[in-house]
Each structure stands twice: as structure tokens, then as C-alpha cells.
C-alpha positions in Angstrom: 38.0 -169.9 -250.8 37.9 -166.9 -249.0 34.9 -165.6 -247.0 36.0 -161.8 -247.3 34.7 -159.7 -249.7 36.6 -156.5 -248.1 38.3 -157.8 -245.4 39.8 -154.4 -244.6 36.7 -153.4 -243.7 37.3 -155.3 -240.2 40.8 -152.9 -239.4 40.8 -151.0 -236.6 42.1 -147.9 -238.9 39.0 -148.6 -241.6 36.6 -145.5 -242.4 33.4 -146.6 -243.6 31.2 -143.9 -245.5 29.1 -143.5 -242.3 29.4 -144.1 -239.1 26.2 -144.8 -237.4 24.8 -143.6 -234.0 27.6 -141.1 -234.2 25.5 -138.6 -236.4 24.4 -136.1 -233.7 28.4 -135.7 -232.8 29.1 -135.4 -236.5 26.6 -132.5 -237.0 27.5 -130.6 -233.8 31.4 -130.9 -234.5 30.9 -129.9 -238.3 28.4 -126.9 -237.7 30.7 -125.6 -235.2 34.1 -125.6 -237.4 31.9 -124.5 -240.6 32.8 -121.3 -239.0 36.2 -121.6 -240.6 34.3 -121.3 -243.6 33.7 -117.6 -242.9 36.9 -116.8 -241.5 35.5 -117.0 -238.1 36.8 -118.7 -235.2 35.1 -121.8 -234.0 35.2 -123.1 -230.1 37.9 -125.6 -229.5 36.2 -129.1 -229.1 37.1 -132.1 -226.8 35.8 -135.4 -227.3 36.1 -137.7 -224.6 34.9 -141.1 -223.7 36.1 -145.0 -223.0 37.7 -147.0 -225.9 36.5 -147.9 -228.7 33.0 -145.8 -228.7 33.9 -143.8 -232.4 36.1 -140.9 -230.9 39.2 -141.0 -233.4 36.6 -142.3 -236.2 34.3 -139.4 -236.0 37.2 -136.9 -236.3 39.2 -138.3 -239.2 35.2 -138.9 -240.6 34.8 -134.9 -240.3 38.6 -134.3 -241.6 37.9 -136.3 -244.8 34.5 -134.1 -245.0 36.0 -130.8 -244.6 39.2 -132.1 -247.3 36.9 -133.0 -249.8 34.3 -130.3 -249.7 35.5 -127.0 -248.1 39.7 -126.5 -248.8 40.4 -126.3 -245.3 43.7 -128.1 -244.6 43.5 -130.6 -242.1 45.9 -132.3 -239.9 45.6 -135.2 -237.7 48.2 -135.9 -234.9 48.4 -139.0 -232.6 50.3 -137.5 -229.6 51.6 -141.2 -228.6 54.0 -140.3 -231.5 53.9 -136.8 -231.6 54.2 -135.9 -228.2 56.8 -132.6 -227.9 55.9 -129.0 -228.6 58.6 -129.5 -231.4 57.2 -132.6 -232.4 53.5 -131.2 -232.9 54.9 -128.3 -234.4 57.0 -129.4 -236.9 54.7 -132.1 -238.4 51.7 -129.0 -238.7 54.6 -127.0 -240.3 55.3 -130.2 -242.6 51.7 -131.1 -243.4 50.9 -127.3 -244.5 53.9 -127.2 -246.8 55.9 -125.0 -244.8 60.1 -125.4 -245.2 60.5 -126.9 -241.5 63.7 -129.3 -240.5 63.1 -131.2 -238.2 66.8 -130.9 -236.7 68.6 -128.1 -235.8 65.6 -125.6 -235.8 64.4 -123.2 -232.6 60.3 -124.1 -231.7 60.0 -120.2 -232.1 61.9 -120.6 -235.8 59.6 -123.2 -236.6 56.1 -121.2 -235.3 56.9 -118.3 -237.2 57.2 -120.4 -240.2 53.8 -122.0 -239.7 52.6 -118.5 -239.3 54.1 -117.2 -242.5 52.7 -120.5 -244.4 49.6 -119.5 -243.1 48.8 -116.0 -243.9 50.6 -116.3 -247.4 48.1 -119.1 -248.4 45.3 -117.8 -246.5 45.5 -121.2 -244.7 42.5 -122.0 -242.3 43.1 -125.2 -240.2 41.5 -127.8 -238.4 43.8 -129.8 -236.0 43.1 -132.8 -234.1 45.3 -134.0 -231.5 44.8 -137.4 -230.3 45.6 -138.9 -227.1 46.0 -135.4 -226.1 46.9 -137.0 -222.8 50.4 -138.2 -224.0 51.1 -134.3 -224.7 49.9 -132.6 -221.4 52.0 -135.6 -219.6 55.0 -134.6 -222.0 54.9 -131.1 -223.2 51.9 -128.9 -222.7 53.2 -126.2 -223.6 52.5 -126.7 -227.1 48.6 -125.7 -226.4 49.5 -122.4 -225.5 51.7 -122.0 -228.9 48.7 -123.3 -230.9 46.4 -120.9 -229.0 48.8 -118.0 -229.7 49.1 -118.5 -233.6 46.0 -116.5 -234.3 47.8 -113.3 -232.6 49.9 -113.4 -235.6 47.8 -113.8 -238.5 44.1 -113.4 -239.7 43.4 -116.8 -240.2 41.9 -119.4 -238.0 42.2 -122.8 -236.3 39.6 -125.0 -235.1 41.1 -127.4 -232.4 39.7 -131.1 -231.7 41.1 -132.7 -228.4 40.4 -136.2 -227.8 41.2 -138.4 -224.7 39.8 -141.3 -222.8 39.8 -139.1 -219.5 37.3 -136.5 -219.2 39.7 -134.4 -216.3 42.9 -134.4 -218.7 43.4 -131.0 -218.8 42.5 -130.5 -215.0 46.6 -130.2 -214.4 47.2 -127.6 -217.3 48.9 -124.2 -216.2 45.9 -121.7 -216.0 46.9 -119.4 -218.8 46.3 -122.6 -221.0 43.1 -123.6 -219.4 41.8 -119.9 -219.6 42.5 -120.0 -223.2 41.2 -122.7 -224.4 37.4 -122.3 -224.8 36.4 -125.8 -225.0 33.2 -127.1 -226.2 32.9 -130.8 -224.7 31.0 -133.5 -226.1 31.1 -136.7 -224.4 31.0 -140.4 -226.1 28.9 -143.2 -224.2 29.3 -146.4 -225.0 27.5 -148.1 -227.7 24.5 -150.1 -226.4 23.5 -153.9 -227.8 21.4 -152.4 -230.3 23.8 -149.8 -231.5 26.7 -151.9 -231.8 24.1 -154.6 -233.9 24.0 -152.0 -236.5 27.0 -151.2 -236.7 28.5 -155.1 -236.9 25.6 -155.4 -239.7 26.9 -152.6 -241.6 30.7 -153.8 -241.4 29.8 -157.3 -242.0 28.0 -156.3 -245.5 31.1 -154.6 -246.3 33.5 -157.5 -245.2 31.9 -160.7 -246.2 30.8 -162.5 -249.1 28.2 -164.8 -246.8 27.3 -165.0 -243.3 25.1 -166.6 -241.3 21.7 -164.7 -239.6 22.7 -164.5 -235.7 26.3 -163.7 -236.2 25.4 -159.8 -235.9 23.7 -160.2 -232.4 26.2 -162.7 -231.1 28.9 -160.3 -231.7 27.4 -157.5 -230.9 26.4 -158.9 -227.2 29.8 -159.8 -226.6 31.0 -156.6 -227.5 28.5 -154.7 -226.4 29.4 -155.7 -222.8 32.1 -153.1 -222.9 30.7 -150.9 -225.8 33.8 -151.3 -227.4 33.6 -151.9 -231.3 37.2 -152.7 -231.6 36.2 -156.0 -229.7 33.6 -156.6 -232.5 35.6 -156.0 -235.2 38.7 -158.2 -233.8 36.0 -161.1 -233.2 34.7 -160.8 -236.8 38.3 -160.7 -238.4 39.6 -163.9 -236.4 36.1 -165.7 -237.1 36.5 -164.9 -241.1 39.7 -166.4 -241.2 39.1 -169.5 -239.8 35.6 -169.6 -241.4 35.1 -172.3 -244.8 32.5 -171.4 -247.2 30.7 -168.8 -245.2 31.0 -166.8 -241.5 28.9 -169.0 -239.2 27.6 -168.8 -235.4 30.1 -171.7 -234.8 33.1 -169.9 -236.2 32.4 -166.6 -233.5 31.2 -169.0 -230.7 34.9 -170.4 -231.0 36.6 -167.1 -231.2 34.5 -165.7 -228.3 35.8 -168.8 -226.1 39.6 -168.8 -226.9 39.0 -164.3 -226.2 36.4 -164.5 -223.4 39.3 -164.3 -220.7 42.9 -163.6 -221.6 44.1 -165.9 -218.6 42.4 -169.1 -219.5 45.1 -170.8 -221.5 47.4 -170.1 -218.1 44.6 -171.7 -216.0 44.0 -174.7 -218.1 47.4 -175.5 -217.9 47.0 -176.0 -214.1 43.8 -178.4 -214.2 43.4 -181.8 -214.2 42.2 -184.0 -217.1 38.8 -184.5 -215.8 38.8 -180.4 -215.0 39.3 -179.6 -218.6 37.2 -182.3 -219.9 34.1 -181.2 -217.1 34.5 -177.5 -218.5 34.5 -178.7 -222.5 31.3 -180.7 -221.6 29.1 -177.2 -220.3 29.2 -175.6 -223.1 25.6 -174.8 -221.7 24.0 -175.2 -218.6 24.1 -179.0 -217.6 22.7 -181.4 -214.8 25.5 -183.2 -212.8 24.0 -186.6 -213.9 24.1 -185.4 -217.5 27.5 -183.9 -216.9 28.8 -187.4 -215.4 27.3 -189.8 -218.1 29.2 -187.8 -220.7 32.3 -187.8 -218.5 32.7 -191.3 -218.3 32.5 -191.9 -222.2 36.1 -190.3 -222.1 37.1 -190.4 -218.8 37.0 -193.6 -216.4 35.9 -191.6 -213.1 33.5 -193.1 -210.0 30.8 -191.1 -209.0 31.9 -189.9 -205.3 35.3 -188.5 -207.4 33.0 -187.1 -209.9 31.6 -184.9 -206.9 35.0 -184.0 -205.3 36.1 -182.8 -208.3 32.9 -180.8 -208.9 33.2 -179.5 -205.1 36.4 -178.4 -206.1 36.1 -176.6 -209.0 33.0 -174.7 -207.4 35.3 -173.7 -204.5 37.6 -172.4 -207.4 35.4 -170.5 -208.9 35.4 -172.1 -212.5 32.5 -173.2 -212.1 28.9 -171.7 -210.9 25.4 -173.2 -209.4 22.4 -172.2 -211.4 20.0 -174.0 -209.2 19.9 -176.8 -206.8 17.9 -180.0 -207.4 19.2 -182.1 -204.6 22.4 -183.5 -206.4 20.9 -182.6 -209.5 22.6 -179.0 -209.7 22.6 -177.0 -212.9 26.3 -175.6 -213.4 28.6 -172.9 -215.9 31.4 -172.2 -217.0 32.3 -169.1 -215.1 35.6 -168.5 -217.2 
């Protein structure tokens, strides 16, 4: 029996009905873009911040709302996939229904078709260029093309640029930089409490049943980097190994496996005694406790045990929390 109610609620591309703790950014961007409803020119938006903080989700959320309620045509372009002027303009043309060939056409011809289609259909556009740094690296001229469309039509365009890099526009040509007219909006990493709210919302959508305490554990891990994608990945993997409901132990198992991407390589070169000690140290223990538990499965003298411990400390595999003669408390550093 699956513990999932809707597994897709944990997929990176899933867009929920609301985005907790991004309401302020949504309001600011939406109010700016609402100028398009009056056929007025909005400021262009630049969203920046580290990975996994909701930049793309907010942009797609706003596009969905405008598509449903305003009639304004919305275009989302990931610049990893479309990273040249020709590719970007072709995608825009095709999306708005202009007759555009992906081969054999000059860029200026595609540009003219976009302008003509916007004018004939009285189309205002919202265009999102996600991962815009990839486009700037390859062909930043398309930014100039998009900025000058309004010189040839009465219709308006709202541009949204997204990047992890706050300074992505620093090296673009002056003619482009002076025309961008950017409203910059920073997305900061989620705090623990914010992450916990997001995790709980997704868990309600995704799972049939789950233990109390799961959300706090997942949120604590993901909040280390403020990246919600870490939380979603943990929940998805834990859900796939869970039995009747999602349990804290399922999450702990996933976190233990994912906590260090090099852990499997490290484990390959450890001795049997070292591996067993790390298994025993699921929580801080005194050295006497470790030795007594280790003796149940490994034949080892007390002298050798301390030699192994000293070597593990030297390697950075475990750390000393406090000293009481030889009853030092230790925990895994991995």
C-alpha cells in the first residue's frame, strides 16, 4: 500500500495553489505587471537569490494567475534550453501564434513576425527569461531585441529575468544596461520556520498519513541551505521506502544516506571496526558505551579500541564533544 496521496506534489516542477512566505514578492511583481492591463509599460523585473528559494515557482505562479484572469499572453523560457537570440525569438513567435520557421529564417524576419502578431491581435506579453545568465554568456543581443520591440508597436511587454547571480548584468553592453529599467527583487533563503510551513503544506498534499515530527526533521535539514528542493527530495525518497505511513525513521534513513555525497566512498576505505563504530554513533555516546556495544559484534581489545578511536578523530570521522578522562563523548562528523 502506497503512503502517497499525490506523489507529484513533491516533484520540483509541481506548482501548488499558494506559495507560503513569498506573498510579498508575488504582490509586488503582480502589481507592477498589472500596468499591462491598462496598456502601460511596467518596469522590468530582476529576481535573484540562491537556488531553491522559490524564484521560478513565483514567476510561474504569477504567469498562471495572469493567464487565467487577464488574457495577457505569458511566455516562460529557460535559457539553458534557449540560449541564443534566434532560439528565444523563435520560441516567442511560435508561442504567440506567429508563423515562424525554426530553420532558414533571419532573426530580423522573426522579429518582424512577432511585432506584426502583437499588433494584429493587440497582444501584451509577459516574458520570463529564467537562468538568464546562460543567455547573457552566449548571446546577450536578444535582450536588446526584446527591449526595442515596443518601438514598433503600441503593445507592451513585461520582462522578468531570473538568476542566482545578483551581478549577472554587470558586463552587458551599455546600450542594453541603460534600457533595462530593472526593479530588483531579492529572494533570501527560507528560515527553519518558513521551511517547516512549506514542508507541512506539501506533506498534506502528498501523503495519506505521516508521523508528527517529520516536518520539523525535514525542515531542519533543508533550512541548513534554505533550499526547499532538499526538503522535497528527502520527502520523496522517504515516502518511497515508507510502509503504511511516512515515519521519522524513514526520513532519518534518507538523511543519513544523503548527508554527505562522499560518504559511500569514505566507507569503502574504512576498517570493519571503524564502520561499526560509526554505526553505533547514531547519537552522542561515551567511549565506554561504544566499547561495550562494539564488543558484541567485533573481537577487539580495549587498547586497540582506543587506538582506532584516536585514528578516527585524527581523520575527522568523529569529534570529541566533551572530556571526562577516557569517557569522552563522541559523534559522527560525516
